[in-house]
C-alpha positions in Angstrom: 0.1 0.4 -0.1 1.4 3.3 -1.1 0.8 5.9 1.8 -0.9 9.3 0.7 0.3 12.8 2.4 -3.5 13.7 3.0 -3.2 10.2 5.6 -0.2 11.5 7.1 -2.1 15.0 7.9 -5.2 12.9 9.2 -3.1 10.5 11.6 0.1 12.3 12.7 0.6 14.2 15.8 -1.3 13.2 19.5 -3.2 14.9 22.1 -1.0 16.8 24.4 -3.1 16.4 27.7 -5.4 14.4 29.4 -7.2 14.8 32.3 -9.9 12.4 34.5 -12.9 14.2 35.6 -15.1 12.7 37.7 -16.5 9.9 35.5 -15.1 11.4 32.4 -11.9 11.7 30.7 -11.1 14.7 28.8 -8.3 15.0 26.1 -7.0 17.4 23.6 -6.6 16.4 19.8 -5.5 18.4 16.5 -7.3 19.1 14.0 -5.4 19.9 10.7 -8.6 20.4 8.5 -9.9 22.8 11.0 -7.2 25.0 10.5 -5.0 23.2 12.7 -6.8 24.4 15.7 -6.4 21.8 18.6 -10.3 20.9 20.1 -10.8 19.5 23.6 -13.5 16.8 23.4 -14.3 14.3 26.5 -15.3 10.8 27.1 -18.9 10.2 28.9 -19.3 7.7 31.5 -21.7 6.0 28.4 -18.7 6.3 26.3 -19.5 8.9 24.0 -16.9 11.2 22.8 -18.0 14.9 22.4 -16.2 18.3 21.2 -16.1 20.3 24.6 -14.4 23.4 22.7 -16.8 24.6 19.7 -16.0 25.6 16.4 -13.7 28.7 16.0 -11.8 28.0 19.3 -8.4 27.0 19.8 -6.9 25.7 22.8 -3.5 27.0 22.3 -1.0 29.3 23.8 2.1 30.8 22.8 3.9 31.6 26.0 7.7 31.3 25.7 6.8 30.7 21.9 6.2 26.9 22.3 3.2 27.2 24.9 2.3 24.9 27.5 -0.9 23.4 29.5 -3.6 25.0 28.0 -6.7 24.0 29.5 -8.5 22.3 32.3 -11.9 20.3 33.5 -13.4 21.4 36.3 -17.2 20.3 37.5 -17.6 19.8 34.2 -16.4 23.0 32.7 -13.8 23.8 30.5 -10.9 26.4 31.1 -8.8 27.2 28.4 -6.2 29.6 27.0 -7.6 30.7 23.4 -4.7 31.3 20.5 -6.8 34.5 18.8 -6.6 36.6 22.1 -4.2 34.7 24.7 -7.1 35.2 27.1 -8.4 32.6 29.7 -12.1 31.6 28.8 -14.1 29.3 30.6 -16.9 27.3 28.8 -19.6 24.9 29.7 -20.4 22.0 26.7 -22.6 23.6 24.3 -22.2 27.2 25.4 -20.2 30.1 24.3 -16.2 30.6 26.0 -16.7 33.4 28.4 -13.3 35.6 29.2 -11.8 35.1 32.5 -8.6 37.7 31.8 -8.9 40.8 31.1 -8.4 42.1 27.0 -4.5 43.1 26.7 -1.2 41.4 25.5 -1.1 39.0 28.5 -0.5 34.9 27.7 -1.3 32.4 30.0 -0.3 28.6 30.5 0.5 25.7 32.9 -3.1 26.0 34.4 -3.7 24.3 37.1 -7.5 25.1 39.3 -7.8 24.5 42.8 -10.8 25.2 44.0 -12.7 27.8 42.4 -9.7 29.2 41.1 -7.1 28.7 38.1 -2.9 29.4 39.0 -1.1 29.6 36.3 1.9 31.3 34.6 1.2 34.9 33.1 3.5 36.1 30.6 3.5 40.0 29.6 5.7 41.6 27.1 8.0 41.4 23.9 8.8 38.5 22.5 12.2 39.2 23.3 11.7 41.0 27.4 8.9 39.1 28.5 8.0 39.1 32.3 6.6 36.3 33.8 4.3 35.9 37.2 2.2 33.1 38.8 -1.5 34.2 39.2 -4.7 33.3 40.8 -7.7 33.9 38.3 -11.0 33.5 39.8 -13.8 31.4 38.2 -16.3 33.9 39.2 -14.3 36.9 37.1 -12.9 38.8 39.9 -9.9 40.8 39.2 -7.1 37.8 39.1 -4.2 39.0 41.6 -0.1 38.3 41.2 1.6 35.6 43.7 5.2 35.7 43.0 7.7 37.1 40.3 10.9 35.7 41.4 12.5 34.4 38.2 12.8 35.1 34.2 11.0 32.0 34.2 8.3 29.6 35.7 6.2 26.8 35.6 4.4 24.0 37.9 2.5 26.1 40.2 1.1 23.7 42.8 -0.9 25.0 46.3 0.1 22.6 49.3 -3.1 20.5 50.8 -3.3 23.0 53.3 -3.8 25.8 50.9 -0.9 27.9 52.6 2.5 27.4 50.6 3.0 27.3 46.7 5.6 25.2 45.0 7.2 26.2 41.7 9.9 25.9 39.4 12.0 29.0 38.1 15.3 29.4 36.0 17.1 32.9 34.8 19.0 33.2 31.6 21.3 32.1 30.3 20.2 28.6 31.6 17.6 26.7 30.0 15.1 24.5 31.8 17.4 21.1 31.2 20.5 23.0 32.3 19.5 24.2 35.7 16.3 25.4 37.6 15.1 26.1 41.2 12.4 24.0 43.0 10.9 26.8 45.1 8.3 27.5 47.8 6.6 31.0 48.9 3.5 31.4 51.1 0.2 31.8 49.7 -0.6 34.8 52.0 2.8 36.7 50.5 5.9 36.6 51.7 9.7 35.7 49.9 10.4 32.8 48.2 12.4 30.4 49.5 15.2 28.0 47.4 14.7 24.2 48.2 16.6 22.6 45.3 18.9 24.2 43.1 21.7 23.2 40.4 20.1 20.4 38.9 17.4 20.4 36.3 13.9 19.8 37.9 11.1 19.2 35.8 7.9 18.5 37.6 7.1 18.7 41.8 4.1 17.4 43.3 2.6 17.8 46.9 2.4 15.2 49.3 -0.2 14.8 52.0 2.5 15.4 54.6 4.1 18.6 53.0 6.8 16.8 51.5 7.3 17.3 47.7 7.5 14.1 44.8 10.3 15.6 42.5 11.4 14.9 39.3 15.4 16.2 39.4 18.8 15.2 38.0 21.2 15.8 40.4 22.7 12.5 39.6 22.7 12.6 36.1 19.4 11.2 35.1 15.8 12.3 35.5 14.5 10.5 38.7 11.7 10.9 41.4 13.0 12.6 44.6 11.4 12.9 47.8 11.9 16.3 48.7 11.2 17.8 52.4 10.8 21.6 53.3 14.2 21.8 54.8 15.3 20.7 51.3 16.4 16.9 52.2 15.9 15.1 49.4 15.9 11.1 48.8 16.2 9.3 45.2 13.3 6.6 44.9 13.9 5.7 41.5 17.8 5.4 41.6 18.5 3.6 38.0 19.9 5.3 34.8 16.6 5.6 33.1 14.9 9.2 32.6 11.5 10.0 34.5 11.3 13.5 32.8 13.0 15.0 30.0 13.5 18.4 28.3 10.2 21.6 28.9 9.8 22.8 26.0 6.2 23.1 26.7 5.5 24.2 30.4 2.6 22.0 32.1 3.9 17.9 31.4 3.1 15.3 34.0 5.8 13.1 33.7 4.1 10.9 37.0 0.8 11.4 38.7 0.0 10.5 42.6 -3.1 8.2 42.5 -3.7 7.8 46.3 -0.7 6.2 48.0 0.6 5.3 44.3 3.1 7.4 41.4 2.6 6.4 38.2 5.2 7.5 36.1 6.4 7.2 32.4 10.5 6.6 32.6 12.7 4.7 30.3 15.1 6.0 27.3 14.9 7.4 24.2 14.5 3.9 22.7 11.7 2.9 25.1 9.6 4.9 27.2 7.0 2.7 30.0 4.5 3.3 32.2 5.3 1.9 36.0 4.0 2.2 39.1 5.5 2.8 42.4 3.0 1.0 44.7 4.9 2.2 48.2 7.1 5.2 46.9 9.2 5.1 49.9 12.8 4.0 49.6 13.3 0.2 50.4 16.1 -1.6 51.5 17.8 -1.5 48.4 17.9 2.6 48.6 14.9 2.9 46.2 11.1 2.0 45.4 10.2 -0.7 43.3 8.6 -0.2 40.1 6.3 -2.2 38.6 5.3 -2.1 35.1 2.4 -1.6 33.5 3.2 -0.2 30.4 1.3 -3.2 28.1 2.3 -3.6 24.4 2.8 0.1 24.4 6.6 0.9 24.3 6.1 5.0 24.5 4.2 7.2 26.7 3.9 11.0 26.2 4.4 12.9 29.1 1.2 13.4 30.3 -0.7 11.9 32.7 -3.8 11.9 35.0 -4.8 9.1 38.1 -7.9 9.1 40.0 -8.1 6.2 42.4 -7.2 2.9 41.1 -7.0 4.5 36.8 -4.2 6.4 35.3 -5.0 7.8 32.1 -2.2 8.5 29.6 -1.2 8.9 26.0 0.5 5.9 24.0 1.9 4.1 21.2 4.1 1.7 19.6 5.6 1.2 16.3 2.7 0.1 14.9 -0.2 1.6 17.1 -0.6 5.9 17.1 -0.8 7.5 19.6 -3.9 6.5 21.7 -5.5 7.9 25.4 -5.6 4.7 27.3 -6.7 3.8 31.0 -5.1 1.8 32.9 -6.1 0.2 35.9 -3.3 0.1 38.5 -4.6 -2.9 40.2 -5.4 -5.1 37.1 -2.9 -3.8 34.6 -6.2 -3.9 32.2 -5.7 -1.5 29.1 -8.6 0.4 27.6 -8.6 2.5 24.3 -10.6 5.8 24.9 -9.7 7.6 21.6 -11.6 7.0 18.5 -9.6 4.4 16.3 -7.5 6.1 12.9 -7.2 4.7 9.8 -3.6 3.7 9.9 -2.3 1.0 7.6 -1.7 -3.0 8.4 1.6 -4.2 10.3 2.6 -5.7 7.1 2.5 -2.1 5.5 4.4 -0.4 8.1 8.5 -0.4 9.0 9.6 -1.6 12.2 12.0 0.3 13.4 15.8 -1.2 14.4 17.3 0.5 17.5 21.1 0.4 16.6 24.0 2.2 18.3 27.3 3.7 15.9 30.2 4.1 17.4 28.3 5.6 20.2 25.4 7.5 18.5 22.1 6.2 19.0 19.5 5.8 15.7 16.4 4.2 14.8 16.4 2.7 11.5 13.0 2.2 9.3 14.4 -0.2 6.4 11.7 -0.2 3.2 10.4 -3.2 2.0 12.0 -5.8 -0.3 15.8 -5.4 0.8 19.0 -4.7 -0.8 20.4 -1.5 -0.9 18.1 1.6 -1.1 18.2 5.6 -0.8 18.0 6.6 2.4 17.2 10.0 4.4 18.4 10.7 7.9 15.7 12.0 9.7 17.3 14.7 12.4 14.7 15.8 15.3 14.3 19.2 16.2 15.5 21.0 20.0 18.0 20.0 19.7 17.3 19.4 23.3 15.2 16.5 22.3 14.9 13.3 21.0 12.9 10.7 18.1 10.2 8.0 19.7 10.6 4.8 17.7 6.8 4.8 17.2 4.4 4.4 14.3 5.0 7.8 12.3 2.9 7.7 9.1 5.8 10.2 7.4 8.1 8.1 8.0 6.0 5.8 6.2 5.1 7.6 3.7 8.7 7.0 2.5 9.6 3.6 3.1 6.1 2.7 1.1 8.0 4.3 -1.8 11.4 2.5 -1.0 13.0 5.4 0.9 14.6 4.0 3.7 14.9 5.9 7.0 16.9 6.5 9.8 16.2 8.8 12.8 19.4 9.8 14.8 19.4 10.6 17.9 22.6 12.9 18.2 25.1 13.9 21.1 22.6 15.9 23.0 19.6 14.2 22.8 17.4 13.8 25.9 16.6 10.1 27.0 20.5 8.8 27.6 21.1 10.8 30.8 22.7 14.6 31.1 26.2 12.9 30.3 24.6 12.5 26.7 23.2 15.8 26.3 26.2 17.5 27.2 28.1 16.4 24.0 26.8 18.7 22.6 27.7 21.8 24.8 29.6 24.3 22.7 29.6 21.7 20.2 26.5 22.7 18.0 27.2 22.4 14.4 30.2 20.1 14.9 28.8 16.9 16.8 25.5 16.8 15.3 26.7 17.4 12.2 29.4 14.6 13.0 27.1 11.9 14.7 25.0 12.1 11.6 27.6 12.0 9.1 28.5 8.5 11.7 25.1 6.5 10.9 25.0 8.0 7.0 28.7 6.4 6.1 27.3 3.2 8.5 24.3 3.0 6.4 26.4 3.2 3.0 29.5 1.0 4.5 26.9 -2.2 5.5 25.0 -1.9 1.9 21.9 -0.8 3.4 22.3 2.6 1.4 23.3 3.5 -2.1 22.5 7.0 -1.5 21.7 9.1 1.5 20.3 12.4 2.2 19.3 14.5 5.6 15.9 16.3 6.9 14.8 18.1 9.7 12.4 20.8 11.5 13.9 24.0 13.6 17.1 23.0 14.9 17.0 20.0 12.9 17.0 21.9 9.8 20.0 23.0 11.3 21.6 20.4 11.4 20.6 19.8 7.8 21.7 22.6 6.2 25.1 22.4 8.2 25.9 18.9 6.9 25.0 19.7 3.6 28.4 22.3 3.8 30.3 20.7 6.2 30.0 16.9 4.9 30.2 15.3 1.4 28.2 12.3 2.6 24.7 14.0 1.8 23.4 14.4 -2.0 20.7 17.1 -0.9 18.9 17.9 2.3 15.6 19.2 3.1 15.1 22.0 5.8 12.1 22.8 7.7 11.6 26.2 9.4 15.6 25.8 9.9 18.7 28.0 11.1 21.1 29.3 8.6 22.7 31.9 10.1 23.1 31.2 14.2 24.9 35.1 14.9 21.9 36.4 13.4 19.2 34.3 15.1 20.6 34.7 18.6 19.9 38.2 17.9 16.3 38.1 16.8 15.0 35.3 18.3 12.7 35.2 21.3 13.1 35.6 25.5 13.1 31.7 26.4 16.1 30.9 23.9 17.7 34.4 23.3 21.0 32.9 25.5 20.3 29.2 24.1 23.8 29.4 22.0 25.4 30.5 24.9 25.8 26.8 26.2 25.4 25.3 22.3 28.2 27.4 20.8 29.3 29.8 23.3 28.9 33.2 24.7 29.2 35.8 22.2 30.8 38.1 21.4 33.8 35.9 22.8 33.3 32.7 20.6 32.5 34.5 17.6 34.5 33.1 15.2 32.7 29.7 16.1 29.5 31.3 14.9 31.0 32.3 11.2 32.7 28.6 10.9 29.5 26.7 11.4 27.3 28.8 9.8 25.6 27.0 7.2 25.0 30.2 4.8 28.2 30.8 5.2 29.5 28.1 4.0 27.1 27.5 1.4 30.0 27.4 -1.5 30.8 23.5 -0.2 27.2 22.3 -0.5 27.3 18.9 -1.5 23.7 18.9 -3.1 20.6 20.5 -3.3 18.0 21.9 -0.7 14.6 22.7 -0.4 13.7 24.9 2.4 10.5 25.5 3.9 8.8 27.5 5.8 5.8 29.4 7.5 5.5 32.8 7.7 3.9 33.4 10.6 6.7 31.8 12.4 8.4 33.8 15.6 11.1 31.0 16.3 12.7 30.8 13.5 12.4 34.2 11.0 11.3 32.7 7.4 14.5 35.2 6.4 16.8 32.4 7.4 15.8 29.9 5.2 15.4 33.0 2.4 18.9 34.1 3.1 20.3 30.5 2.9 18.6 29.6 -0.7 20.0 33.3 -1.6 23.9 31.6 -0.5 23.4 29.1 -2.9 22.3 30.8 -5.6 25.6 32.9 -5.4 27.5 30.3 -5.5 25.7 28.3 -8.7 23.9 25.5 -6.2 20.4 24.4 -7.1 17.5 25.2 -4.6 13.9 25.3 -4.0 12.0 28.0 -1.3 8.3 26.8 -0.6 6.4 29.6 2.0 3.4 28.6 4.2 1.0 31.2 4.9 -0.8 30.8 8.5 1.9 28.5 9.6 4.0 29.2 12.7 6.6 27.1 14.1 5.5 23.8 12.8 2.5 22.3 10.4 -0.7 22.2 11.2 -3.2 22.8 8.2 -3.7 19.9 6.6 -3.1 21.4 3.3 0.7 22.7 4.5 1.0 18.9 5.9 -0.1 17.9 2.5 2.0 20.3 -0.2 5.2 19.9 2.4 5.6 16.1 2.0 4.8 15.8 -1.9 7.0 18.5 -2.5 9.7 16.7 -0.3 9.1 13.6 -2.0 9.4 15.5 -5.1 13.0 16.5 -4.5 14.2 13.2 -3.2 13.2 11.7 -7.0 15.3 14.4 -8.2 18.2 14.0 -6.1 17.9 10.3 -5.9 16.7 9.8 -9.5 13.2 8.2 -10.0 10.0 9.2 -11.2 7.3 11.0 -8.9 4.5 11.4 -11.2 1.8 11.6 -8.2 3.1 14.3 -7.0 3.3 18.1 -7.8 6.8 18.2 -9.9 9.3 20.5 -7.9 11.6 23.1 -9.8 15.2 23.6 -8.5 16.3 26.7 -9.3 20.3 26.9 -10.5 21.9 29.9 -9.4 18.9 32.1 -9.9 18.2 34.8 -6.4 15.0 34.1 -4.7 
């Protein structure tokens, strides 16, 4: 079966957040066919699935540009942030949303409902000079109030069971949240904040009934679950070389959920992320709590969990199953799929990932059917502090069904393998990532799996793809989705969260400017080993479309072939069905050119040769 681009648009992506609300389960889902909005739905006790968010409303926000937890269920009503105006709204099923926050430029995220109030992060100001605080928004429409504004960046507001203390996580420039954060507490009634943990990366904290906290943090080099007292004492409950957390790009993730006296947690590596339970979450004689696996046949659980009683709800997938909303009975281990089925091909028509490690570099290889040498494309994930999961991805299957192999590279800097592997990229972005991709590409060629290799990626993956094209001779072409082509210019223009990101990835400016110049794909376009396809959304606030346009111009100046496509109404990533289809078909046409095979099923693509964009 040949998979169509429209099949990819309608099946890929997943719910970002789930919540158990009484005897119902709520989640959000992407709607590419509805201009890319995210709609919140609920499954009733009777099993019916209903839209809660009316047409025309979009439960998203752009706090720190990547957004965060955008909705909560509360007594049968929906509290959510709306993309168009940035405000928090309250909506009853079947009714029209009512705003709870005032008009203006403020944005809100990481919503938590406690009683008749919403606790959340508020962001005000421009893209490079925003201020943030944790605020309380009454559900009755009364004026909001600010509680704390101690750090440049804030997340995870949690009120103690007695209502007297707020716990939260904060960090400041030049750190990113996976570098170093501070776990803090502050009196709800007002007063100075106090730091409980600092120096490590903390990505979630939840109160216990006794006034201590369960915390995901990584002082050992692995994100483990710790028990933290208000005096700052800590105990690692999961002292194993596995990750119980991940990089916080979207604030509000739940890597674990407290279910009565138990903890349900997502854990593992970037090759497999399981669902487990700590039935007695206190240290045992061997130094940690015992983990009982309840993940079933799913090999990858997303960082969104909700627990109530003996049940936990999450979002899970496997190589041949798309992301689904799944309810697990912690007593029996029984799994129940709650979300509607998706039209996916049969197992025989889907590639199965093979996890490989090549000279210390982690990758997932998806061989096309038929065996023998084939053209291959290296998929490079974004971030760069992120990872690729070996789960069903119809975008990959779109290419393998046409005889093109895919290898996803979790290069040095990727999450899921401990801090030491993440730190391999420190000051080496544009070097280690390129070298690791080249290592996997040459292995594919040397072992006879590949006859030619191209490279593609989005955002930071687009940067690596362009950098590999000009700093290596192994790739016959590159595709960049909204990628960075000149790091010095991007560092001066990008948004607040990432405005000092390159201090750690390349080095501080102006002291290390030579590194920026040496690694810039745009400045070294003359060395390109093949043509490039560049794709960019015209509303991108993370990476300016000029990054793609200037790389195209640089290729043109040096007589190299290129194509540059833009997309109205798209931000940093593709959300609309027509965009996904057009981008994927253009990419296939590009591979037809560089690999030398016909692609009559998609519109032709013209590669310009030396002409200015």
